[in-house]
Structure formats: structure tokens, C-alpha cells
C-alpha positions in Angstrom: -15.0 -15.6 39.2 -15.8 -13.3 42.1 -14.1 -9.6 42.4 -13.0 -9.2 45.7 -13.4 -5.5 46.5 -12.5 -3.0 49.3 -16.6 -2.0 51.0 -17.0 1.4 52.4 -20.0 3.1 53.9 -20.8 6.4 55.3 -24.1 8.0 56.4 -23.4 11.3 54.1 -23.3 9.2 50.8 -26.4 9.0 48.7 -25.3 7.0 45.8 -23.1 3.6 45.0 -19.6 4.5 43.2 -16.8 1.7 41.8 -13.8 2.8 42.1 -11.2 0.4 40.5 -7.7 1.6 41.2 -4.1 0.4 41.1 -5.9 -2.9 40.5 -7.7 -2.5 43.7 -11.9 -2.1 43.3 -13.6 -0.1 45.9 -17.1 0.3 46.7 -18.4 3.2 48.4 -21.9 2.9 49.8 -23.9 4.3 51.6 -24.4 3.2 55.1 -28.2 2.3 54.7 -27.2 -0.3 51.3 -27.3 -3.8 52.4 -24.4 -5.9 51.2 -26.5 -8.6 49.0 -27.6 -5.6 46.8 -24.1 -4.2 46.4 -22.7 -7.8 45.7 -25.4 -8.3 43.0 -24.2 -4.9 41.7 -21.0 -5.4 41.9 -21.6 -8.5 39.8 -23.6 -6.9 37.0 -20.5 -4.9 36.0 -17.8 -7.8 36.5 -17.0 -7.4 33.1 -16.3 -3.5 33.1 -14.5 -4.3 36.2 -12.1 -6.9 35.0 -11.8 -4.9 31.6 -9.9 -2.3 34.1 -7.7 -4.3 35.8 -6.3 -5.8 32.6 -6.1 -2.0 31.4 -4.2 -0.9 34.8 -2.0 -3.9 34.8 -0.7 -2.8 31.9 -0.7 0.6 31.8 1.6 -0.1 35.3 3.5 -2.9 33.1 4.5 -0.4 30.3 5.2 2.3 32.9 7.7 0.8 34.6 9.7 0.0 31.2 9.0 3.0 29.8 12.5 4.9 30.4 14.4 1.4 29.1 14.2 2.4 25.1 15.0 6.4 25.9 18.1 5.2 28.2 19.8 2.7 26.3 19.1 5.0 22.8 17.6 2.1 20.9 15.0 0.1 20.7 14.5 -3.8 19.2 11.8 -3.1 15.8 11.6 -7.1 14.5 14.7 -8.4 16.4 16.1 -5.7 14.9 18.4 -2.6 17.1 16.7 0.9 15.9 18.6 3.7 16.7 16.4 6.1 19.1 17.1 10.2 18.2 15.4 12.2 20.4 15.1 16.1 19.3 13.4 19.2 19.7 12.1 21.3 16.6 9.3 23.9 15.6 6.8 20.8 14.5 6.4 17.4 16.2 7.1 14.8 14.2 7.8 10.8 13.7 11.2 10.3 10.7 12.4 6.7 10.2 15.3 5.3 7.5 15.4 1.9 8.2 18.0 1.5 11.2 17.2 5.0 12.9 14.3 6.3 14.6 13.9 10.1 15.4 11.1 11.6 17.0 10.7 15.6 17.4 8.5 17.3 19.4 7.6 20.5 19.7 9.4 22.9 22.7 5.6 23.5 22.8 4.5 20.2 24.6 5.4 19.7 28.2 5.9 16.9 29.2 7.9 15.6 26.5 9.3 12.3 28.0 5.3 11.1 28.1 5.1 12.8 24.5 8.0 11.1 23.1 7.1 7.5 24.7 3.7 7.9 23.4 5.6 8.8 19.7 7.3 5.3 20.2 4.3 3.7 21.0 2.3 4.6 18.3 5.3 4.1 15.6 5.6 0.2 17.5 1.7 -0.1 16.6 1.8 1.0 13.2 4.6 -1.1 12.2 3.7 -4.1 13.7 -0.5 -3.7 13.0 1.2 -3.7 8.7 2.9 -6.8 9.1 0.2 -8.3 10.3 -2.7 -7.3 8.5 -0.9 -8.7 5.8 0.5 -11.9 8.0 -3.0 -13.2 9.6 -5.1 -12.4 6.3 -2.3 -14.7 4.2 -2.0 -17.6 7.4 -5.9 -17.2 8.3 -6.3 -18.4 4.0 -3.1 -21.5 4.7 -5.0 -23.2 7.8 -8.9 -22.4 5.8 -9.8 -20.2 8.9 -11.7 -17.3 9.0 -11.5 -14.3 11.7 -14.0 -11.4 12.8 -11.0 -8.8 13.0 -7.7 -8.5 15.1 -6.5 -5.4 17.7 -3.4 -4.7 19.8 -3.5 -4.2 23.1 -1.3 -4.1 25.9 -1.2 -7.5 27.2 0.8 -8.2 30.3 1.1 -11.8 30.7 -0.1 -12.8 27.1 1.3 -12.7 23.4 -2.1 -13.5 22.1 -6.1 -13.5 22.4 -8.6 -15.2 20.9 -12.2 -15.1 21.8 -15.7 -17.1 21.2 -17.3 -13.9 18.4 -13.6 -15.0 16.5 -11.8 -11.9 17.3 -8.0 -12.0 17.4 -6.3 -9.5 19.6 -2.2 -9.2 19.7 0.4 -8.2 22.0 2.1 -4.8 21.3 5.6 -5.8 21.9 5.6 -8.1 20.0 6.8 -5.1 17.5 10.4 -6.4 18.9 10.3 -10.0 17.9 11.4 -11.7 14.8 8.9 -12.3 12.2 9.1 -16.1 12.1 7.8 -15.6 16.2 5.1 -13.3 15.6 3.9 -15.9 12.7 4.1 -18.4 15.6 2.0 -16.3 18.0 -0.8 -16.0 14.9 -0.8 -19.6 14.3 -1.5 -20.4 17.7 -4.3 -17.6 17.4 -5.8 -18.7 14.6 -5.7 -22.6 15.9 -8.1 -21.5 19.2 -10.4 -20.2 16.2 -11.3 -23.9 15.5 -10.7 -24.9 18.9 -10.8 -23.0 21.7 -8.5 -24.9 24.3 -5.2 -26.2 24.2 -6.3 -29.6 23.8 -4.4 -32.5 21.7 -6.5 -31.6 18.6 -5.3 -27.5 19.3 -1.6 -28.7 19.4 -2.2 -30.7 16.2 -3.1 -27.8 14.6 -0.6 -26.2 15.5 2.0 -27.9 14.6 0.6 -28.7 11.3 1.7 -25.2 10.2 4.7 -24.1 12.1 7.5 -26.6 12.4 9.1 -24.5 15.2 6.1 -24.1 18.1 9.0 -25.2 20.5 11.7 -22.7 19.4 9.0 -20.2 19.2 8.0 -20.9 22.5 11.7 -20.9 24.1 12.0 -17.9 22.7 9.0 -15.7 24.1 9.7 -17.3 27.3 13.5 -16.0 27.6 13.6 -13.3 25.1 10.8 -12.0 25.4 11.1 -10.8 29.1 13.3 -8.6 27.2 11.1 -6.6 25.3 10.2 -3.4 26.2 9.2 -0.2 24.7 
């Protein structure tokens, strides 16, 4: 896949720079550098550029939603509604009793909203990671499949991923989904370890270990849009 970019040449410039801002790619170059050389350079930096664009898309998505949980005073954790309380205290801390999450921030914190946002993200990341550490191992053993590792990411349009190196990744927003839905996503990505496509064989494997595929897909399509941080 080729990268679309905006080219800006300058007589004063002596080096080439590639900037990715708001998912738009701009190449700054001296006036004498030929276009063919710039194209080759952009192609060489292809994966780095794609990673930057995906990162910025995810950041934009979370930025648009970051006030929702705080405005509502609650958030979803494994399909349970958790009360969210924000306080200013001498020391910053995160306290959870099963039904309420209390985020404390020191008065020395300059950007209080951003700090609480990061506290909530870390809490959800930890909670989801603990659940997945157990379920990915269990389901992989049941399916007789082996993976290298997994990580949590901020995806905008996907719930999970699996690459040819047998590395798995899951969307952080799954922390707000029911456990049976999370299990479906895990089974889906584990099945990609054997079939890195969506062939009949792939879906046959998924359906073998998940009896609620259509129900889970429907939940993600409808309720997944409501998940927020």
C-alpha cells in the first residue's frame, strides 16, 4: 500500500524530514532532491509512517471520548456499571472496592483532567490484562494452539489482531465488554494462529470453540459503539 503525502520543498532546507500530524503525512525536502528519491525514502519508512498514523487515529478517538466517563460519573467494567469518584488529596492513588473506583490526585497536578484520564486507562488496562492473562492461556490450551505473547492497544476499528509472528493484541475498550464477548474475541484471534484469514476453515474453527459467535458479533457491533473511557 502506497503512502499519500504532501511534499514541501525549500531552498533553505538541507535535510529531508517526514512529519505525521493529524494522520496526514508531510515530507519536507531541499529543492534539489528528486521526487524518485523521496518516493523511495517514504516507501522505506512505510511501516513507521503506518504506525504513526494508527497511533494518532487511536489518540484522536480516545480524545473525543475521554470526558464521557467523567461526565457520567460511571464507567463499564466487564459489563458492570462502576461508580467513578474523583477527589483531590495529599497523595495520588487509585482505590477500587468492587463497585466504586476512587481516583485521587495531588493538588500539585497541573492538568487534573488528563491525570485522572490516565489513571482510569491504567486501571482498565490492568483489569483487562489480568483477565486475559488467564483466559488466553486457557483457551489456547483448549484449542491446542500456541502464541508468542499478547498486548493491549488502542484500536479504533478492530477488537483484536494476530500477526504472522503469532503475536496477539486486544483493544483496551474490551475492558467494558461482558466476559463471554471478550472470550469470543480471544477465540477469534487464536483461530488466526492457524488460519491467518477469514476462510470457511477459520470460521469452522471459531464456531467449534464458541457457540455464541453471532450473538457476540452483534453485541460488538451495537453495544461496542457505546464503550468509552
